[in-house]
C-alpha positions as semicolon CSV with decimal commas, in nm:
position;residue;x (nm);y (nm);z (nm)
1;X;-1,020;0,927;2,380
2;X;-0,742;1,155;2,504
3;X;-0,585;0,885;2,721
4;X;-0,553;0,657;2,363
5;X;-0,366;0,914;2,192
6;X;-0,120;0,995;2,445
7;X;-0,045;0,613;2,480
8;X;-0,036;0,563;2,086
9;X;0,132;0,910;2,039
10;X;-0,122;0,987;1,728
11;X;-0,412;1,153;1,705
12;X;-0,701;0,956;1,641
13;X;-0,810;0,852;1,286
14;X;-0,432;0,871;1,174
15;X;-0,283;0,475;1,195
16;X;-0,460;0,145;1,051
17;X;-0,739;0,335;0,912
18;X;-0,896;0,315;0,547
19;X;-0,960;0,690;0,568
20;X;-0,570;0,734;0,637
21;X;-0,448;0,511;0,377
22;X;-0,686;0,582;0,078
23;X;-0,676;0,970;0,174
24;X;-0,621;1,183;-0,181
25;X;-0,617;0,828;-0,350
26;X;-0,997;0,745;-0,387
27;X;-1,117;0,825;-0,751
28;X;-0,787;0,818;-0,929
29;X;-0,646;1,121;-0,783
30;X;-0,323;0,976;-0,708
31;X;-0,257;0,934;-1,084
32;X;-0,259;1,306;-1,151
33;X;0,068;1,299;-0,990
34;X;0,219;1,066;-1,310
35;X;0,329;1,165;-1,612
36;X;0,119;1,019;-1,873
37;X;0,343;0,746;-1,978
38;X;0,370;0,634;-1,682
39;X;0,043;0,658;-1,554
40;X;-0,075;0,500;-1,929
41;X;0,200;0,210;-1,880
42;X;0,054;0,078;-1,530
43;X;-0,332;0,132;-1,575
44;X;-0,257;-0,088;-1,958
45;X;-0,069;-0,344;-1,694
46;X;-0,334;-0,388;-1,470
47;X;-0,576;-0,397;-1,760
48;X;-0,432;-0,647;-1,946
49;X;-0,398;-0,841;-1,618
50;X;-0,770;-0,846;-1,572
51;X;-0,732;-0,600;-1,280
52;X;-1,043;-0,331;-1,192
53;X;-0,849;-0,029;-1,093
54;X;-1,151;0,147;-1,002
55;X;-1,142;0,288;-0,644
56;X;-0,794;0,111;-0,645
57;X;-0,468;0,270;-0,509
58;X;-0,124;0,068;-0,661
59;X;0,090;0,041;-0,381
60;X;0,415;-0,042;-0,603
61;X;0,586;-0,206;-0,248
62;X;0,343;-0,470;-0,201
63;X;0,363;-0,609;-0,572
64;X;0,593;-0,868;-0,687
65;X;0,774;-0,918;-1,024
66;X;0,464;-0,834;-1,199
67;X;0,437;-0,477;-1,086
68;X;0,134;-0,334;-1,177
69;X;-0,027;-0,668;-1,307
70;X;-0,005;-0,782;-0,952
71;X;-0,354;-0,840;-0,810
72;X;-0,267;-0,824;-0,474
73;X;-0,075;-0,483;-0,498
74;X;-0,404;-0,297;-0,609
75;X;-0,506;-0,166;-0,206
76;X;-0,846;-0,010;-0,143
77;X;-0,839;-0,041;0,255
78;X;-0,584;-0,102;0,524
79;X;-0,689;-0,450;0,588
80;X;-0,563;-0,547;0,190
81;X;-0,192;-0,353;0,288
82;X;-0,203;-0,601;0,617
83;X;-0,346;-0,911;0,451
84;X;-0,079;-0,905;0,186
85;X;0,194;-0,824;0,377
86;X;0,133;-1,143;0,638
87;X;0,084;-1,361;0,292
88;X;0,402;-1,270;0,155
89;X;0,605;-1,212;0,501
90;X;0,675;-0,849;0,431
91;X;0,824;-0,596;0,684
92;X;0,592;-0,291;0,629
93;X;0,568;0,031;0,856
94;X;0,372;0,333;0,862
95;X;-0,005;0,353;0,871
96;X;0,021;-0,027;0,881
97;X;0,229;-0,232;1,053
98;X;0,355;-0,590;1,020
99;X;0,670;-0,754;1,117
100;X;0,775;-1,026;0,920
101;X;0,868;-1,356;1,014
102;X;1,192;-1,464;1,035
103;X;1,322;-1,737;0,761
104;X;1,498;-2,031;0,841
105;X;1,810;-2,126;0,682
106;X;1,742;-2,407;0,436
107;X;1,845;-2,751;0,590
108;X;2,176;-2,881;0,452
109;X;2,194;-3,099;0,149
110;X;2,439;-3,358;0,126
111;X;2,660;-3,464;-0,120
112;X;2,447;-3,544;-0,492
113;X;2,377;-3,906;-0,544
114;X;2,578;-3,889;-0,846
115;X;2,914;-3,708;-0,728
116;X;2,875;-4,015;-0,439
117;X;2,869;-4,287;-0,717
118;X;3,164;-4,138;-0,903
119;X;3,353;-4,107;-0,560
120;X;3,261;-4,491;-0,415
121;X;3,384;-4,637;-0,758
122;X;3,728;-4,473;-0,669
123;X;3,744;-4,553;-0,363
124;X;3,613;-4,940;-0,371
125;X;3,914;-4,971;-0,587
126;X;4,139;-4,791;-0,350
127;X;3,973;-4,989;-0,009
128;X;3,872;-5,335;-0,175
129;X;3,785;-5,471;0,206
130;X;3,514;-5,171;0,320
131;X;3,184;-5,202;0,307
132;X;2,989;-4,959;0,128
133;X;2,882;-4,750;0,416
134;X;3,239;-4,711;0,563
135;X;3,297;-4,566;0,212
136;X;3,034;-4,333;0,213
137;X;3,127;-4,193;0,525
138;X;3,422;-4,161;0,440
139;X;3,351;-3,963;0,149
140;X;3,154;-3,761;0,310
141;X;3,376;-3,657;0,578
142;X;3,672;-3,584;0,274
143;X;3,450;-3,428;0,007
144;X;3,146;-3,257;0,173
145;X;3,164;-2,921;0,327
146;X;3,158;-2,954;0,719
147;X;2,819;-2,756;0,751
148;X;2,656;-3,080;0,559
149;X;2,864;-3,349;0,731
150;X;2,630;-3,404;1,017
151;X;2,325;-3,497;0,762
152;X;2,526;-3,639;0,493
153;X;2,512;-3,998;0,580
């Protein structure tokens, strides 16, 4: 036990436990720190969304744009925090740790077909002997942003 405390640099029961997450938050104790107007606003939003707030704590850092109306933001254990962080790919540090996976950049999008057709009309008049494939390549080379050119044809 002592070796574990030294390795983790934390006393037992501090990181990743339900007790550490919910201490001082059971039975709505955390709401006494809120103003009456804010308390009413949060509880009304949750009630309208059909959320049972009994024995739960509203963790605003986990909430999406719905705020208190987001059921996943109402937690009662460390596993709730971990689960939401994994589902939403969030960085979480503190009692519970989770590192978000990097989001790859979106794939490059070629010129829209509408723009391509409009340009093809002009290019067919300017280069009557060329095939459509050649004209498309010319249009992409001239008009597509450089990072999109390799995927446009």
